[in-house]
Structure formats: C-alpha cells, structure tokens
C-alpha positions as a printed NumPy array, in Angstrom:
array([[-208.457,  -13.883,   -3.45 ],
       [-206.014,  -11.131,   -2.41 ],
       [-206.414,   -9.408,    0.902],
       [-205.948,   -5.735,    1.612],
       [-202.716,   -4.859,    3.377],
       [-202.575,   -2.51 ,    6.262],
       [-200.811,    0.808,    5.931],
       [-197.786,   -0.324,    7.913],
       [-197.402,   -3.485,    5.848],
       [-197.816,   -1.525,    2.604],
       [-195.02 ,    0.865,    3.582],
       [-192.662,   -2.118,    3.76 ],
       [-193.344,   -3.264,    0.197],
       [-191.196,   -2.512,   -2.866],
       [-194.14 ,   -0.994,   -4.713],
       [-194.529,    1.674,   -2.019],
       [-190.86 ,    2.632,   -2.16 ],
       [-190.912,    2.621,   -5.987],
       [-193.974,    4.874,   -6.004],
       [-192.309,    7.328,   -3.613],
       [-189.137,    7.347,   -5.714],
       [-191.113,    7.819,   -8.926],
       [-193.088,   10.712,   -7.479],
       [-189.899,   12.315,   -6.153],
       [-190.9  ,   12.208,   -2.497],
       [-187.811,   10.293,   -1.399],
       [-184.686,    8.864,   -2.945],
       [-184.108,    5.284,   -1.779],
       [-180.342,    5.821,   -1.943],
       [-180.393,    9.074,    0.017],
       [-178.365,    8.967,    3.215],
       [-177.011,    5.546,    2.241],
       [-174.043,    6.678,    0.137],
       [-171.068,    8.349,    1.683],
       [-170.977,   11.982,    0.462],
       [-167.916,   14.21 ,    0.553],
       [-167.773,   17.895,   -0.398],
       [-166.107,   18.395,   -3.776],
       [-162.823,   20.212,   -3.646],
       [-161.626,   22.662,   -6.247],
       [-159.26 ,   21.082,   -8.75 ],
       [-155.812,   22.63 ,   -9.109],
       [-153.347,   21.569,  -11.746],
       [-149.71 ,   21.551,  -10.923],
       [-147.316,   23.683,  -12.92 ],
       [-145.654,   20.589,  -14.333],
       [-149.003,   19.228,  -15.569],
       [-149.929,   22.577,  -17.128],
       [-146.559,   22.743,  -18.854],
       [-147.011,   19.18 ,  -20.127],
       [-150.442,   20.039,  -21.562],
       [-149.016,   23.091,  -23.315],
       [-146.252,   20.993,  -24.843],
       [-148.776,   18.418,  -26.05 ],
       [-150.929,   21.158,  -27.596],
       [-147.883,   22.659,  -29.309],
       [-146.894,   19.254,  -30.714],
       [-150.41 ,   18.72 ,  -32.076],
       [-150.425,   22.155,  -33.729],
       [-146.968,   21.652,  -35.222],
       [-147.927,   18.255,  -36.551],
       [-151.221,   19.514,  -37.996],
       [-149.656,   22.506,  -39.742],
       [-146.436,   20.832,  -40.758],
       [-146.791,   21.444,  -44.471],
       [-143.294,   20.329,  -45.39 ],
       [-143.662,   16.83 ,  -43.909],
       [-147.372,   16.335,  -44.676],
       [-147.792,   13.714,  -47.409],
       [-151.262,   14.893,  -48.408],
       [-150.136,   18.492,  -48.842],
       [-147.106,   17.427,  -50.883],
       [-149.339,   15.29 ,  -53.1  ],
       [-151.766,   18.155,  -53.571],
       [-148.968,   20.537,  -54.527],
       [-147.592,   18.132,  -57.107],
       [-151.056,   17.529,  -58.552],
       [-151.724,   21.274,  -58.589],
       [-148.547,   22.001,  -60.551],
       [-149.247,   19.218,  -63.038],
       [-152.832,   20.414,  -63.489],
       [-151.667,   24.012,  -64.068],
       [-149.23 ,   22.875,  -66.756],
       [-151.901,   20.759,  -68.483],
       [-154.433,   23.623,  -68.309],
       [-151.97 ,   26.136,  -69.784],
       [-151.016,   23.747,  -72.599],
       [-154.687,   23.131,  -73.446],
       [-155.409,   26.869,  -73.397],
       [-152.445,   27.608,  -75.662],
       [-153.551,   24.836,  -78.017],
       [-157.111,   26.211,  -78.215],
       [-155.838,   29.733,  -78.876],
       [-153.458,   28.547,  -81.59 ],
       [-156.249,   26.596,  -83.287],
       [-158.473,   29.676,  -83.158],
       [-155.783,   31.953,  -84.535],
       [-154.995,   29.51 ,  -87.342],
       [-158.639,   29.722,  -88.493],
       [-158.586,   33.524,  -88.817],
       [-158.445,   35.033,  -92.32 ],
       [-155.087,   36.162,  -93.583],
       [-153.934,   39.709,  -92.957],
       [-155.17 ,   42.086,  -95.66 ],
       [-157.63 ,   39.57 ,  -97.095],
       [-160.857,   41.03 ,  -98.479],
       [-162.946,   38.869,  -96.136],
       [-161.11 ,   40.138,  -93.081],
       [-163.657,   41.443,  -90.508],
       [-161.837,   44.778,  -90.407],
       [-162.837,   45.348,  -94.023],
       [-166.399,   44.051,  -93.899],
       [-169.574,   46.058,  -94.311],
       [-170.336,   46.635,  -90.602],
       [-168.006,   49.587,  -90.076],
       [-169.016,   51.05 ,  -93.435],
       [-172.682,   50.734,  -92.402],
       [-172.064,   52.614,  -89.172],
       [-170.257,   55.451,  -90.952],
       [-172.385,   55.776,  -94.067],
       [-175.895,   55.197,  -92.707],
       [-175.472,   55.822,  -88.98 ],
       [-176.941,   59.342,  -89.065],
       [-179.878,   58.241,  -91.227],
       [-180.795,   55.173,  -89.162],
       [-180.089,   56.434,  -85.637],
       [-180.5  ,   60.198,  -85.951],
       [-177.358,   60.743,  -83.817],
       [-174.682,   63.111,  -85.054],
       [-172.14 ,   61.339,  -82.853],
       [-171.52 ,   58.04 ,  -84.653],
       [-170.03 ,   56.396,  -81.549],
       [-173.104,   57.153,  -79.438],
       [-175.397,   55.947,  -82.221],
       [-173.478,   52.698,  -82.416],
       [-173.377,   52.124,  -78.636],
       [-176.955,   53.086,  -77.806],
       [-178.755,   51.999,  -80.963],
       [-176.957,   49.305,  -82.935],
       [-175.455,   47.789,  -79.786],
       [-177.923,   49.032,  -77.189],
       [-178.466,   45.6  ,  -75.645],
       [-174.707,   45.225,  -75.177],
       [-174.613,   48.553,  -73.341],
       [-177.547,   47.411,  -71.207],
       [-175.514,   44.376,  -70.168],
       [-172.55 ,   46.586,  -69.276],
       [-174.772,   48.791,  -67.112],
       [-176.111,   45.715,  -65.327],
       [-172.534,   44.561,  -64.725],
       [-171.794,   47.869,  -62.961],
       [-174.913,   47.542,  -60.829],
       [-174.18 ,   43.912,  -59.902],
       [-170.572,   44.759,  -59.064],
       [-171.748,   47.492,  -56.716],
       [-174.287,   45.163,  -55.096],
       [-171.517,   42.619,  -54.541],
       [-169.32 ,   45.221,  -52.855],
       [-172.284,   46.313,  -50.705],
       [-172.817,   42.712,  -49.591],
       [-169.145,   41.952,  -48.899],
       [-168.381,   45.204,  -47.049],
       [-171.715,   45.572,  -45.271],
       [-171.641,   46.368,  -41.56 ],
       [-174.261,   45.371,  -39.016],
       [-175.951,   48.621,  -38.016],
       [-177.23 ,   47.315,  -34.676],
       [-173.927,   45.909,  -33.438],
       [-171.641,   48.588,  -34.89 ],
       [-173.799,   51.677,  -34.4  ],
       [-171.826,   53.007,  -31.421],
       [-168.488,   52.14 ,  -33.04 ],
       [-169.523,   53.755,  -36.318],
       [-170.594,   56.942,  -34.551],
       [-167.307,   57.017,  -32.691],
       [-165.175,   56.406,  -35.79 ],
       [-167.141,   58.563,  -38.232],
       [-164.985,   61.521,  -37.306],
       [-162.003,   59.739,  -38.855],
       [-163.658,   59.91 ,  -42.261],
       [-164.999,   63.455,  -41.912],
       [-163.028,   66.488,  -43.141],
       [-161.232,   68.554,  -40.508],
       [-163.048,   71.769,  -41.524],
       [-160.614,   72.545,  -44.338],
       [-161.613,   76.07 ,  -45.369],
       [-159.695,   75.984,  -48.648],
       [-161.162,   72.633,  -49.739],
       [-164.709,   73.604,  -48.759],
       [-164.489,   76.983,  -50.507],
       [-163.141,   75.409,  -53.696],
       [-165.824,   72.716,  -53.551],
       [-168.618,   75.306,  -53.166],
       [-167.391,   76.992,  -56.338],
       [-166.464,   73.959,  -58.461],
       [-169.043,   71.292,  -57.592],
       [-172.028,   73.119,  -59.211],
       [-170.033,   73.686,  -62.41 ],
       [-168.782,   70.064,  -62.414],
       [-172.308,   68.718,  -62.082],
       [-173.622,   71.092,  -64.765],
       [-170.825,   70.082,  -67.116],
       [-171.541,   66.401,  -66.451],
       [-175.239,   66.935,  -67.224],
       [-174.266,   68.81 ,  -70.401],
       [-172.023,   65.933,  -71.518],
       [-174.841,   63.421,  -70.867],
       [-177.524,   65.435,  -72.665],
       [-175.253,   66.263,  -75.592],
       [-173.888,   62.775,  -76.1  ],
       [-175.828,   62.229,  -79.329],
       [-174.719,   65.598,  -80.714],
       [-170.984,   65.539,  -79.994],
       [-168.294,   63.934,  -77.852],
       [-169.743,   62.643,  -74.608],
       [-172.55 ,   60.378,  -73.494],
       [-173.761,   58.549,  -70.427],
       [-170.454,   56.931,  -69.481],
       [-168.267,   60.033,  -69.644],
       [-170.928,   62.388,  -68.262],
       [-171.746,   59.972,  -65.441],
       [-168.055,   59.79 ,  -64.513],
       [-167.923,   63.597,  -64.286],
       [-171.035,   63.754,  -62.076],
       [-169.638,   60.986,  -59.864],
       [-166.373,   62.887,  -59.488],
       [-168.339,   65.959,  -58.403],
       [-170.134,   63.964,  -55.714],
       [-166.825,   62.56 ,  -54.457],
       [-165.345,   66.066,  -54.247],
       [-168.384,   67.29 ,  -52.293],
       [-168.054,   64.318,  -49.927],
       [-164.376,   65.004,  -49.257],
       [-165.106,   68.649,  -48.563],
       [-168.232,   68.449,  -46.392],
       [-168.317,   64.874,  -45.097],
       [-170.86 ,   62.093,  -44.894],
       [-173.281,   63.926,  -42.627],
       [-174.116,   66.594,  -45.219],
       [-173.798,   64.365,  -48.283],
       [-176.16 ,   61.71 ,  -46.923],
       [-178.89 ,   64.314,  -46.579],
       [-179.564,   63.962,  -50.308],
       [-177.611,   60.855,  -51.406],
       [-177.679,   57.617,  -49.39 ],
       [-177.407,   53.925,  -50.16 ],
       [-181.176,   53.746,  -50.588],
       [-181.037,   56.655,  -53.046],
       [-178.43 ,   54.832,  -55.115],
       [-180.4  ,   51.577,  -55.193],
       [-183.63 ,   53.299,  -56.243],
       [-181.833,   55.469,  -58.813],
       [-179.951,   52.58 ,  -60.42 ],
       [-182.91 ,   50.236,  -60.376],
       [-185.148,   52.883,  -61.948],
       [-182.541,   53.743,  -64.594],
       [-181.954,   50.097,  -65.557],
       [-185.702,   49.371,  -65.611],
       [-186.316,   52.443,  -67.806],
       [-183.476,   51.375,  -70.122],
       [-184.874,   47.84 ,  -70.419],
       [-188.442,   48.983,  -71.053],
       [-187.314,   51.634,  -73.518],
       [-185.463,   49.085,  -75.663],
       [-188.259,   46.52 ,  -75.757],
       [-189.685,   48.304,  -78.787],
       [-186.997,   46.566,  -80.845],
       [-188.697,   43.238,  -80.152],
       [-191.852,   44.525,  -81.828],
       [-190.562,   46.787,  -84.563],
       [-187.393,   44.887,  -85.447],
       [-183.989,   46.323,  -86.184],
       [-182.734,   47.388,  -89.623],
       [-184.917,   47.59 ,  -92.724],
       [-188.119,   47.906,  -90.622],
       [-189.731,   51.228,  -89.775],
       [-189.487,   52.179,  -86.099],
       [-192.356,   53.796,  -84.229],
       [-189.894,   56.081,  -82.409],
       [-189.332,   59.358,  -84.342],
       [-185.689,   60.226,  -84.88 ],
       [-186.296,   63.979,  -84.994],
       [-184.063,   66.501,  -86.664],
       [-180.346,   65.586,  -86.517],
       [-178.462,   68.158,  -84.448],
       [-181.427,   69.082,  -82.232],
       [-181.388,   68.258,  -78.534],
       [-184.622,   66.228,  -78.853],
       [-183.532,   63.899,  -81.614],
       [-182.042,   60.45 ,  -82.289],
       [-185.035,   58.544,  -80.956],
       [-184.463,   57.098,  -77.494],
       [-180.71 ,   57.668,  -77.397],
       [-181.132,   60.743,  -75.193],
       [-183.208,   58.768,  -72.673],
       [-180.746,   55.886,  -72.691],
       [-177.829,   58.284,  -72.182],
       [-179.52 ,   59.692,  -69.08 ],
       [-180.095,   56.193,  -67.698],
       [-176.482,   55.172,  -68.272],
       [-175.242,   58.424,  -66.72 ],
       [-177.275,   57.821,  -63.551],
       [-175.921,   54.292,  -63.189],
       [-172.279,   55.308,  -63.78 ],
       [-172.317,   58.331,  -61.452],
       [-174.023,   56.408,  -58.649],
       [-171.67 ,   53.455,  -59.052],
       [-168.545,   55.642,  -58.872],
       [-169.7  ,   57.411,  -55.731],
       [-170.876,   54.203,  -54.035],
       [-167.611,   52.386,  -54.724],
       [-165.677,   55.297,  -53.223],
       [-167.865,   55.396,  -50.114],
       [-167.726,   51.635,  -49.535],
       [-163.944,   51.4  ,  -49.839],
       [-163.456,   54.469,  -47.658],
       [-165.997,   53.951,  -44.903],
       [-167.429,   50.452,  -45.339],
       [-170.917,   50.985,  -43.909],
       [-173.345,   52.717,  -46.253]])
C-alpha cells in the first residue's frame, strides 16, 4: 500500500517538476544554460561580393540558352514539327483543291441555283428591296447572329484582359484621367456640336433604311460608333459617361443579341423556304416591310456601334 508523501518530499520528485514544466510555471532548464546576448550579424564586403558572384553565375547558367541542351533539343524539335505541320497542311489543301470542279463547269458552285434564287426570288421571299440585306438577315440570318456574337465576345475578352481594379487604381485613375481628356479645344468641340447630331441621325437612317437601299446594321452601326468616338474626343470621358458607360454597353448588347435570337426562333416553327411564315412581309419599299429584317438591322446596329466605341475606350484608357 502506497503512503502519502509530504509536500517537501513531493517537490523533490520528477512528477512534480514535470507537472510544473507542463503547466508553464517553470522551465527546468532555466538558469542552467549559459545565455549570451545575440549580436547583429554583419557580412564582410568580400563575402557580399562572393554571394553576388555566385548569384550571377546561377542566373547565367539558368538562362544560358546557347549552351542549354534542353533548349537546343526543343528548338530542333520545334523546327522539325513546323516543317511537318506545313507539309501536312499543304497536302490537305492540295487534296481539297484537286476535288473542286473544273473551271467553267456547269456544276461549279458559282453557277448553281443559289445566287439565281437570291436575285430572282429575293424580293418575293424576304420583302427586302436590298438583295444583300435580304440575304444577310433572312437567308443567312443565323450566320449574321453568329457574327454579332463574335463581336460581343471579342469585346468581353478585351474588357477582361484590360480591366483595372477600381479599388486599387481609383486614385491613380483620377490623377491620370486628365491625360485622356481634351484640352478644351474650342474648334474640335464646336465642330463636334454641329456634326455629331447629323452623324448619329445619318447612322440611324442607314440602319432603318437597310432593307430599302444601301446600308444596314453593320454600316449604320459603324457610323453611329464613329459619332460617339468623335463626341468622346471633343468632350472627354466625364461628359460621355453620363449617358454611355460600360454597363450601358453590356445591357445594350445583351438586349440586342437576345432580341435577335428570340426574333429568329420563328424559323424553327415555321420552317424556311416553301413554308408560309407567320411574319407579314408588308409592302416592298415601305419602311415597315420585309418581316423582321428591320428589327434585326436595329439589333445589329446597336451591337456594332457599342463594340466600336468600347474597343476605342479600352485601348485608349484601359479602365471602363
């Protein structure tokens, strides 16, 4: 049977010292090890120079392209691969060209019935006096939709790549904005006040009259975009961003592309040629005619004008 130790005897045991060390009351090695104050380390000039030389040797060895076996092997493989790729591409193109019909043959695609169909029955089937617009926005409307999406995606890519952090660069942007602003050029601002309204009106006229004559969404949108760029150069970002910002462009393009997509879904239900469409073509030559071509022209014009202006702003200023 174990007996109870007195307090003095218990303080001499290992368990007591271990308990005190575990609880942090006392370190058993405290005051038993010789302690010296740490002195600040100073490298000699020779040692610093030696370290710099070693670092320079490592860098030269790492970036020594001429004497690096792996880099030389990669360059040889790259050249061989390029030659093989070019030969394969040339072979594929030659095989494709050899399968084309002979020049002047009656089955040549230039002489098939597609172009004749566009010219002879384009006005009857699309209601557009302008054959080119009828072909682009009726016969090949889905192709034009893809092109409009390509413009939108290209702009989104530029916005992502050239985006600036507003929180970190807000003070810098405010300081540097003056670089991109006009220096109160009276001649430029006076000319812009006179020309910009007429440019925008002419662009709208070209968009709305695309199914009646030369014009359409692409050309009219380019004119409207040029008008916005002229206004920006004359009056600066502060005034222009009162009515046209990055958010405005995103909403405008998204709405135009969504309207275009929804407007053309009727083809899935009514079919294409030889099936009656539920969309009235109207009277050829009237402003409200040619089915949905007028609506599609407006959508394309919005996308093109916004894309032109946004590209210009991003490559000039960066943040938008």
